[in-house]
C-alpha positions as CSV (number, residue, x, y, z in Angstrom):
1,M,-133.0,58.5,-66.2
2,K,-134.9,60.4,-63.5
3,T,-133.9,63.9,-62.4
4,A,-133.9,65.2,-58.9
5,L,-137.0,66.9,-57.5
6,T,-135.9,70.4,-56.6
7,P,-137.6,73.8,-56.6
8,L,-134.7,75.1,-58.7
9,Q,-136.6,73.5,-61.6
10,F,-139.4,76.0,-61.1
11,L,-137.4,79.1,-61.8
12,A,-135.6,77.5,-64.8
13,R,-138.9,76.6,-66.4
14,S,-140.7,79.9,-65.7
15,A,-137.7,81.9,-67.0
16,F,-138.0,79.9,-70.2
17,V,-141.9,79.9,-70.5
18,Y,-142.6,83.3,-69.1
19,R,-139.3,85.1,-69.8
20,D,-140.9,88.5,-70.6
21,K,-143.6,88.4,-67.9
22,I,-143.1,90.4,-64.7
23,A,-142.0,88.1,-61.9
24,V,-141.1,90.4,-59.1
25,V,-142.3,93.8,-57.9
26,D,-139.9,95.3,-55.3
27,G,-140.8,98.9,-54.5
28,E,-140.2,100.9,-57.7
29,E,-138.3,98.0,-59.3
30,R,-139.9,95.4,-61.6
31,Y,-138.1,92.3,-62.9
32,T,-139.2,89.9,-65.6
33,Y,-138.7,86.2,-65.1
34,A,-135.6,86.3,-67.4
35,Q,-134.2,89.1,-65.2
36,F,-135.2,87.3,-62.0
37,E,-133.3,84.2,-63.1
38,R,-130.2,86.3,-64.0
39,R,-130.3,87.9,-60.6
40,C,-130.4,84.5,-58.8
41,H,-127.5,83.3,-61.0
42,R,-125.5,86.4,-60.3
43,L,-126.1,85.9,-56.6
44,G,-124.9,82.3,-56.7
45,S,-121.9,83.3,-58.8
46,A,-121.0,86.2,-56.4
47,L,-121.2,83.9,-53.4
48,R,-118.9,81.5,-55.1
49,R,-116.3,84.2,-55.6
50,L,-116.5,84.9,-51.9
51,G,-115.5,81.3,-51.3
52,V,-119.0,79.7,-50.6
53,R,-118.9,76.1,-51.4
54,Q,-121.4,73.2,-51.6
55,G,-122.9,72.7,-48.1
56,D,-121.9,76.0,-46.7
57,R,-124.6,78.0,-44.9
58,V,-125.6,81.5,-46.2
59,A,-127.8,83.5,-43.8
60,V,-130.2,86.3,-44.8
61,L,-131.7,89.0,-42.5
62,S,-134.1,91.1,-44.6
63,P,-137.7,92.1,-44.8
64,N,-139.8,90.9,-47.8
65,T,-137.7,92.4,-50.6
66,S,-135.7,90.9,-53.5
67,M,-132.9,90.5,-51.0
68,A,-135.0,87.8,-49.2
69,L,-136.6,86.3,-52.3
70,D,-133.6,85.9,-54.6
71,P,-131.6,83.7,-52.2
72,H,-134.4,81.0,-52.2
73,F,-133.0,80.1,-55.7
74,G,-129.5,81.7,-55.8
75,V,-128.2,80.0,-52.7
76,P,-129.2,76.4,-53.4
77,L,-128.2,76.9,-57.0
78,I,-124.6,76.5,-56.0
79,G,-125.3,73.7,-53.5
80,A,-125.2,76.0,-50.4
81,V,-127.8,76.0,-47.6
82,L,-130.1,78.9,-47.1
83,V,-130.8,80.2,-43.5
84,M,-133.5,82.8,-43.3
85,L,-133.4,84.8,-40.1
86,N,-136.3,86.2,-38.1
87,T,-136.1,90.0,-38.4
88,R,-137.7,90.6,-35.0
89,L,-135.2,88.6,-33.0
90,H,-132.7,90.3,-30.7
91,A,-129.1,90.5,-32.0
92,K,-127.9,88.1,-29.3
93,E,-130.6,85.5,-30.4
94,L,-129.5,85.9,-34.0
95,A,-125.9,85.5,-33.0
96,W,-126.8,82.2,-31.3
97,I,-128.4,80.9,-34.6
98,L,-125.5,82.1,-36.8
99,N,-123.0,80.3,-34.6
100,H,-125.1,77.2,-34.3
101,C,-125.4,76.8,-38.1
102,E,-121.9,78.2,-38.7
103,A,-123.0,80.5,-41.4
104,K,-120.1,81.7,-43.7
105,V,-122.0,84.7,-45.2
106,L,-124.5,87.0,-43.7
107,L,-126.6,89.2,-46.0
108,V,-128.2,92.1,-44.0
109,D,-130.7,94.7,-45.1
110,P,-129.1,98.2,-44.4
111,Q,-132.0,99.2,-42.1
112,L,-131.4,96.1,-39.9
113,A,-127.6,96.2,-40.0
114,P,-127.0,98.7,-37.1
115,A,-128.7,96.3,-34.6
116,M,-126.2,93.6,-35.6
117,E,-123.1,95.7,-35.0
118,E,-123.1,94.8,-31.3
119,V,-122.6,91.1,-32.1
120,R,-120.3,91.3,-35.1
121,G,-117.3,90.3,-32.9
122,E,-119.2,87.3,-31.6
123,L,-119.6,85.6,-35.0
124,P,-116.4,83.6,-35.6
125,H,-117.8,81.7,-38.6
126,V,-119.2,84.7,-40.5
127,Q,-116.5,85.6,-43.0
128,H,-118.6,88.1,-45.0
129,F,-121.0,90.6,-43.5
130,L,-122.7,92.2,-46.5
131,T,-125.2,95.1,-46.6
132,D,-125.1,96.3,-50.2
133,Y,-127.0,93.6,-52.0
134,E,-127.0,95.2,-55.4
135,A,-123.3,95.7,-55.2
136,L,-122.9,92.0,-54.4
137,L,-124.9,91.0,-57.5
138,A,-122.8,93.2,-59.7
139,T,-119.8,91.0,-59.0
140,G,-121.5,87.9,-60.3
141,E,-122.1,86.5,-63.7
142,D,-125.4,86.1,-65.6
143,R,-125.2,82.4,-65.9
144,I,-123.7,79.6,-63.9
145,T,-123.0,76.8,-66.3
146,D,-121.5,74.3,-63.8
147,A,-124.0,74.2,-61.0
148,P,-123.9,71.0,-59.0
149,V,-126.7,68.4,-59.5
150,P,-128.9,68.6,-56.4
151,D,-129.5,65.6,-54.2
152,E,-133.3,65.7,-53.8
153,D,-133.0,64.3,-50.3
154,G,-130.1,66.7,-49.5
155,L,-130.3,69.8,-47.4
156,L,-131.8,72.9,-49.0
157,A,-132.5,75.2,-46.1
158,I,-132.5,75.5,-42.3
159,N,-135.4,77.2,-40.6
160,Y,-135.0,78.0,-36.9
161,T,-138.1,77.7,-34.7
162,S,-139.2,80.5,-32.4
163,G,-137.5,79.0,-29.3
164,T,-140.3,80.1,-26.9
165,T,-139.6,77.1,-24.7
166,G,-135.8,77.0,-25.0
167,F,-133.1,77.4,-27.6
168,P,-134.4,77.4,-31.1
169,K,-134.1,74.3,-33.2
170,G,-132.9,74.3,-36.8
171,V,-135.5,72.5,-39.0
172,M,-133.9,71.0,-42.1
173,F,-135.7,71.2,-45.4
174,S,-134.8,68.9,-48.3
175,H,-135.1,69.8,-52.0
176,R,-137.7,67.1,-52.4
177,G,-139.8,68.3,-49.5
178,A,-139.8,71.9,-50.6
179,Y,-140.6,70.8,-54.2
180,L,-143.6,68.7,-53.2
181,N,-145.0,71.2,-50.7
182,A,-144.7,74.0,-53.2
183,L,-146.8,71.8,-55.6
184,G,-149.2,71.4,-52.8
185,E,-149.6,75.1,-52.4
186,L,-150.0,75.5,-56.2
187,M,-152.8,72.9,-56.4
188,E,-154.7,73.7,-53.3
189,Y,-155.0,77.5,-53.8
190,G,-155.3,77.7,-57.5
191,L,-152.0,79.5,-58.3
192,K,-151.5,80.2,-62.0
193,E,-149.6,82.5,-64.3
194,T,-152.1,85.3,-63.7
195,S,-151.8,85.1,-60.0
196,V,-150.3,88.1,-58.1
197,Y,-149.0,87.1,-54.6
198,L,-148.5,89.8,-52.0
199,W,-145.7,89.0,-49.4
200,T,-147.5,89.7,-46.2
201,L,-146.1,86.5,-44.7
202,P,-142.5,86.8,-43.6
203,L,-140.1,85.0,-46.0
204,F,-138.2,83.8,-43.0
205,H,-141.2,81.8,-41.7
206,C,-140.9,78.3,-43.1
207,N,-139.4,79.8,-46.2
208,G,-142.7,81.7,-46.7
209,W,-144.6,78.4,-46.4
210,C,-142.9,77.4,-49.6
211,F,-144.7,80.1,-51.6
212,P,-141.5,81.5,-53.1
213,W,-141.2,78.3,-55.0
214,A,-145.0,77.8,-55.6
215,V,-145.6,81.2,-57.0
216,T,-142.6,80.9,-59.2
217,A,-143.7,77.4,-60.4
218,A,-147.0,78.9,-61.5
219,G,-145.3,81.8,-63.3
220,G,-147.1,84.2,-61.0
221,R,-146.0,87.6,-59.8
222,H,-144.3,88.3,-56.4
223,V,-145.1,91.6,-54.8
224,G,-142.7,92.6,-52.0
225,L,-143.8,94.4,-48.9
226,R,-141.4,95.7,-46.2
227,A,-144.0,95.9,-43.5
228,P,-147.3,94.0,-43.4
229,H,-149.5,96.7,-42.0
230,P,-153.2,97.0,-43.1
231,E,-152.8,100.3,-45.0
232,P,-149.9,99.3,-47.3
233,I,-151.5,95.9,-47.8
234,V,-154.7,97.5,-49.0
235,E,-152.7,99.9,-51.2
236,A,-150.8,97.0,-52.8
237,I,-153.9,94.9,-53.4
238,R,-155.4,97.8,-55.3
239,A,-152.3,98.9,-57.2
240,E,-151.1,95.4,-58.3
241,G,-154.4,93.5,-58.5
242,V,-153.3,91.0,-55.8
243,T,-155.0,87.7,-56.0
244,H,-153.4,85.8,-53.1
245,L,-151.8,86.5,-49.7
246,C,-151.0,84.6,-46.5
247,G,-151.1,85.5,-42.8
248,A,-151.8,84.4,-39.3
249,P,-155.3,85.0,-38.0
250,V,-154.4,88.2,-36.1
251,V,-153.0,89.6,-39.4
252,V,-156.2,88.6,-41.2
253,G,-158.3,90.1,-38.4
254,G,-156.4,93.3,-38.4
255,L,-156.7,93.7,-42.2
256,A,-160.5,92.9,-42.0
257,H,-161.0,95.4,-39.2
258,Y,-159.1,98.1,-41.1
259,A,-160.9,97.5,-44.4
260,S,-164.3,97.5,-42.6
261,Q,-163.6,100.8,-40.9
262,K,-162.4,102.4,-44.2
263,G,-165.3,100.9,-46.2
264,V,-162.9,98.8,-48.4
265,L,-164.5,95.9,-50.3
266,F,-162.4,93.7,-52.5
267,Q,-164.5,92.8,-55.5
268,N,-162.0,91.4,-58.0
269,G,-161.1,88.1,-56.3
270,L,-158.8,87.9,-53.3
271,R,-157.8,84.6,-51.7
272,I,-156.4,84.7,-48.2
273,I,-154.6,81.7,-46.8
274,T,-154.5,81.7,-43.0
275,A,-152.5,79.4,-40.6
276,G,-150.1,79.7,-37.7
277,A,-152.9,79.5,-35.1
278,P,-156.5,78.2,-35.1
279,P,-158.6,81.1,-36.5
280,S,-162.0,81.8,-34.9
281,P,-165.1,81.6,-37.0
282,A,-165.6,85.4,-36.3
283,V,-162.2,86.2,-38.0
284,L,-163.1,84.1,-41.0
285,R,-166.5,85.8,-41.3
286,S,-165.0,89.3,-41.0
287,A,-162.5,88.6,-43.8
288,E,-165.3,87.2,-46.1
289,E,-167.4,90.3,-45.4
290,I,-164.7,92.5,-47.0
291,G,-164.8,90.3,-50.1
292,A,-162.0,87.8,-49.5
293,E,-162.3,84.1,-50.1
294,M,-160.7,82.4,-47.1
295,F,-158.6,79.2,-47.0
296,H,-157.6,77.7,-43.7
297,C,-154.6,75.4,-43.5
298,Y,-152.5,73.8,-40.8
299,G,-148.9,72.7,-40.4
300,L,-145.6,73.4,-38.7
301,T,-142.1,74.5,-39.7
302,E,-141.3,70.8,-39.4
303,T,-143.7,70.0,-42.2
304,N,-142.4,72.6,-44.6
305,G,-145.3,74.8,-43.6
306,P,-149.0,73.8,-44.3
307,M,-149.8,70.1,-44.5
308,T,-153.6,70.0,-44.1
309,L,-156.4,72.2,-45.6
310,C,-160.0,72.6,-44.7
311,A,-161.0,71.3,-48.1
312,W,-164.4,72.8,-48.9
313,R,-167.4,70.7,-49.9
314,N,-170.1,72.2,-52.2
315,E,-173.0,71.2,-50.0
316,W,-171.6,73.4,-47.2
317,S,-172.0,76.5,-49.4
318,E,-175.8,76.5,-48.8
319,L,-175.4,76.7,-45.0
320,P,-175.9,80.0,-43.1
321,P,-172.8,82.1,-42.7
322,H,-172.1,81.2,-39.1
323,Q,-172.2,77.5,-39.8
324,R,-170.0,77.9,-42.9
325,A,-167.4,79.8,-40.8
326,A,-167.5,77.2,-38.0
327,L,-166.8,74.4,-40.6
328,K,-164.0,76.5,-42.2
329,A,-162.4,77.0,-38.8
330,R,-161.4,73.3,-38.8
331,Q,-157.9,72.3,-39.9
332,G,-159.3,69.7,-42.2
333,V,-157.7,66.9,-44.2
334,P,-154.2,66.3,-45.6
335,Y,-153.0,68.1,-48.8
336,I,-153.1,65.9,-51.9
337,I,-149.3,65.6,-51.8
338,A,-149.5,64.3,-48.2
339,G,-151.9,61.4,-48.9
340,T,-153.3,60.1,-45.6
341,D,-150.1,60.5,-43.5
342,V,-151.8,62.5,-40.7
343,R,-153.1,60.7,-37.6
344,L,-154.5,61.5,-34.1
345,V,-153.0,59.2,-31.5
346,D,-153.0,58.6,-27.8
347,E,-149.8,58.2,-25.6
348,Q,-149.5,54.5,-26.8
349,M,-149.7,55.6,-30.5
350,N,-153.2,54.2,-30.9
351,D,-155.6,56.1,-33.1
352,V,-158.3,57.9,-31.1
353,P,-162.0,57.6,-32.2
354,S,-163.2,60.0,-34.9
355,D,-166.1,61.2,-32.7
356,G,-165.4,65.0,-32.6
357,S,-164.7,64.9,-28.9
358,T,-161.8,62.6,-28.1
359,M,-158.5,64.5,-28.2
360,G,-155.3,63.0,-29.5
361,E,-151.9,64.3,-30.6
362,V,-151.5,65.1,-34.3
363,V,-148.6,63.1,-35.8
364,M,-147.4,63.1,-39.4
365,R,-145.0,61.5,-41.8
366,G,-144.2,61.8,-45.5
367,N,-142.2,63.6,-48.2
368,N,-142.8,67.0,-46.8
369,V,-141.8,66.3,-43.2
370,M,-138.4,67.7,-42.2
371,I,-135.1,65.8,-42.5
372,G,-134.6,66.5,-38.8
373,Y,-133.2,69.1,-36.5
374,Y,-129.8,70.5,-37.5
375,N,-127.0,69.2,-35.2
376,N,-129.5,68.0,-32.7
377,P,-129.9,64.2,-32.8
378,E,-131.6,64.0,-29.4
379,S,-134.5,66.3,-30.3
380,T,-134.8,64.7,-33.7
381,A,-135.1,61.2,-32.1
382,Q,-137.7,62.5,-29.6
383,A,-139.7,64.2,-32.3
384,F,-139.8,61.1,-34.5
385,R,-140.6,58.5,-31.8
386,G,-142.7,55.7,-33.1
387,G,-141.7,56.5,-36.7
388,W,-144.0,59.6,-36.9
389,F,-143.3,63.3,-36.3
390,H,-145.0,64.4,-33.1
391,S,-146.5,67.9,-33.5
392,G,-147.3,68.7,-29.9
393,D,-150.8,69.8,-31.1
394,Y,-153.9,68.2,-29.7
395,A,-157.0,67.9,-31.8
396,V,-160.2,66.0,-32.3
397,M,-161.2,64.2,-35.6
398,H,-164.8,64.6,-36.7
399,P,-166.7,61.6,-38.2
400,N,-166.0,63.0,-41.7
401,G,-162.2,62.8,-41.1
402,Y,-161.7,66.5,-40.6
403,L,-159.2,67.6,-37.9
404,E,-160.0,70.4,-35.5
405,I,-157.1,71.6,-33.3
406,R,-158.1,72.1,-29.7
407,D,-154.8,73.2,-28.2
408,R,-151.0,73.0,-28.0
409,K,-150.1,70.5,-25.3
410,K,-148.6,73.3,-23.2
411,D,-151.7,75.5,-23.7
412,I,-154.3,73.0,-22.4
413,I,-155.7,74.3,-19.1
414,I,-156.2,71.6,-16.4
415,S,-158.7,73.0,-13.9
416,G,-159.8,70.7,-11.0
417,G,-158.8,67.7,-13.1
418,E,-160.8,68.9,-16.2
419,N,-159.1,69.6,-19.5
420,I,-160.1,73.0,-21.0
421,S,-159.2,73.9,-24.6
422,S,-158.0,77.5,-24.7
423,V,-158.9,77.6,-28.4
424,E,-162.5,76.7,-27.6
425,V,-162.9,79.5,-25.2
426,E,-161.1,82.0,-27.5
427,K,-163.6,81.2,-30.3
428,V,-166.5,82.2,-28.1
429,I,-164.8,85.4,-27.0
430,Y,-164.1,86.4,-30.6
431,E,-167.9,86.3,-31.2
432,H,-168.3,89.3,-28.9
433,P,-168.9,92.3,-31.2
434,A,-166.4,94.5,-29.2
435,V,-163.5,92.0,-29.4
436,L,-160.6,92.4,-31.9
437,E,-158.1,89.9,-30.5
438,A,-158.2,87.4,-27.6
439,A,-155.9,84.8,-25.9
440,V,-156.8,82.5,-23.1
441,V,-154.2,81.0,-20.8
442,A,-154.0,79.1,-17.5
443,V,-153.4,81.2,-14.3
444,P,-152.8,79.8,-10.8
445,D,-155.8,79.2,-8.5
446,E,-155.6,78.1,-4.9
447,H,-158.6,75.8,-5.1
448,W,-158.7,74.5,-8.7
449,G,-154.9,74.5,-9.4
450,E,-155.4,76.7,-12.4
451,V,-158.2,78.5,-14.2
452,P,-158.7,80.3,-17.5
453,K,-157.8,83.9,-17.9
454,A,-158.6,86.0,-21.0
455,Y,-156.4,88.7,-22.4
456,V,-158.4,90.8,-24.8
457,T,-157.8,93.6,-27.3
458,L,-161.0,95.6,-27.9
459,K,-161.9,97.2,-31.2
460,S,-162.3,100.5,-29.3
461,E,-161.4,101.4,-25.7
462,G,-164.1,100.9,-23.2
463,A,-166.4,99.0,-25.6
464,A,-166.8,96.1,-23.1
465,T,-166.0,95.3,-19.5
466,A,-164.5,92.2,-17.9
467,E,-167.9,91.4,-16.5
468,D,-169.4,91.7,-20.0
469,I,-166.9,89.2,-21.5
470,I,-167.3,86.7,-18.6
471,A,-171.1,86.9,-18.8
472,F,-171.0,86.5,-22.6
473,C,-168.9,83.3,-22.2
474,R,-171.2,81.9,-19.4
475,E,-174.2,82.1,-21.7
476,R,-172.4,79.9,-24.3
477,L,-170.0,77.6,-22.4
478,T,-170.0,75.3,-19.4
479,H,-169.2,77.5,-16.5
480,F,-165.9,75.9,-15.5
481,K,-164.5,76.7,-19.0
482,C,-165.3,80.4,-18.7
483,P,-162.5,82.9,-17.9
484,K,-162.4,83.9,-14.2
485,K,-160.4,87.0,-15.0
486,V,-160.1,89.3,-18.0
487,E,-157.3,91.8,-18.8
488,F,-157.5,94.3,-21.6
489,G,-154.6,95.7,-23.7
490,A,-152.4,94.9,-26.7
491,L,-151.2,91.3,-27.0
492,P,-147.6,90.3,-27.5
493,K,-146.9,88.7,-30.9
494,T,-144.2,86.9,-32.8
495,A,-142.9,88.3,-36.1
496,T,-145.4,86.0,-37.9
497,G,-148.4,87.3,-36.0
498,K,-148.8,84.5,-33.5
499,I,-149.9,85.6,-30.0
500,R,-147.1,84.8,-27.4
501,K,-149.1,82.9,-24.9
502,N,-146.0,82.0,-23.0
503,E,-145.4,85.7,-22.2
504,L,-148.9,86.1,-21.0
505,R,-148.6,83.0,-18.8
506,E,-145.3,84.1,-17.3
507,K,-146.9,87.3,-16.0
508,D,-149.3,85.3,-13.8
509,W,-147.0,82.5,-12.8
510,A,-144.0,84.6,-11.8
511,G,-142.9,83.5,-8.3
512,R,-145.6,80.8,-8.2
513,G,-143.4,77.9,-9.4
514,K,-144.0,75.9,-12.6
515,R,-147.3,74.7,-14.0
516,V,-148.1,71.0,-13.6
517,N,-148.5,70.7,-17.4
């Protein structure tokens, strides 16, 4: 008789096989796999005593500590549904999410609790608002002996999207999808029992791209990190012998810049997995120059996190560094667990040519694609039109089958009827030696309708002028693609390190009406 595919199996097995091995490092605390499993059972048992039943939602607002990691096992262990909350959202936004999912319990890190006080009276479904996590565990038992048998197609977690274009949507993960995507992470990035994974990626982002389950499946070590700033990252890498970490390109670029400035070189093997936005070849090169081996993947919350990988080919290793980085900047091919269920299509769902220039929308289907949007059948139907999940990302496919993202649909710039990829322009700007970060957006223009504008953060103030950046682009791009304006300063970012292009656009379109696209 078959058993359900669920990531709960990973903890049970590792607690049996690696029971005396350190599983979790959380500040000064260290827990073996046997202790990690007991903590998760105690959490599930304690939640039951509070009245949490199968199908109830349990929300967690916490940085990357045990309070965020344990619930990835302890909550689904009793058949409840985990809702990880974005720690950088405003209390009113969090209240909307908690009310939408009707969470019965809210676990809150003590440092984040004061900000939630203003909305406590607006949470009619939350019966328990808990800030002392260790005290909660103390009320539970070491072993739950009557845990419900999971339905592998049943609901494991709800992850709310950023909601930059409207109310956030609750992406539903199944046990089966999380299990398979975790195996994908394990296989593609070489996780094993000697692996040490540093939690630079927020655990609330796609359940940490399924790495809570993947690292546990491998018997590796989780190292918590309250704030993913370059200095504590470097300290943790050195102290714990970190082998793997994940982050958006701006996180990777910031780490590489800090390490380069401080003369830090990682020589004992460090694998960095980047996703969340298309990385520039310059960022990939800078990370490899400090000793990291870079892996580039692509996916969405709706696909349990990463779904494609720029799978490396041995013959590319002999190419010059700039050519290697350009190849590695592609989003690549589906994970092994995804088969061939990724396509590029036009508006009629026809596959576009694999010529490296014709753009189509990336669509997916398969075991690791979401169940749907929680309590939102209209958005679910729209997302799955034609039987495939529509990503909203536009890409080209090269003759060798490798995807290369050109833009989000809303980020494509239409200037005088010509489509301009903001990502293409950003890649060129990143090549300028004075540039640390860059974002290109459409701004209104009386003649062309809209034109590109670059927002740039320099490595040091005054290292380049707007004219320098524009001239640099004009030497490398068709002139209509080049930014007409450049503005310098810090760039707004999401909690996962993505640059908020919507905020940048709004600055220039205020009072000008809506864009045509």
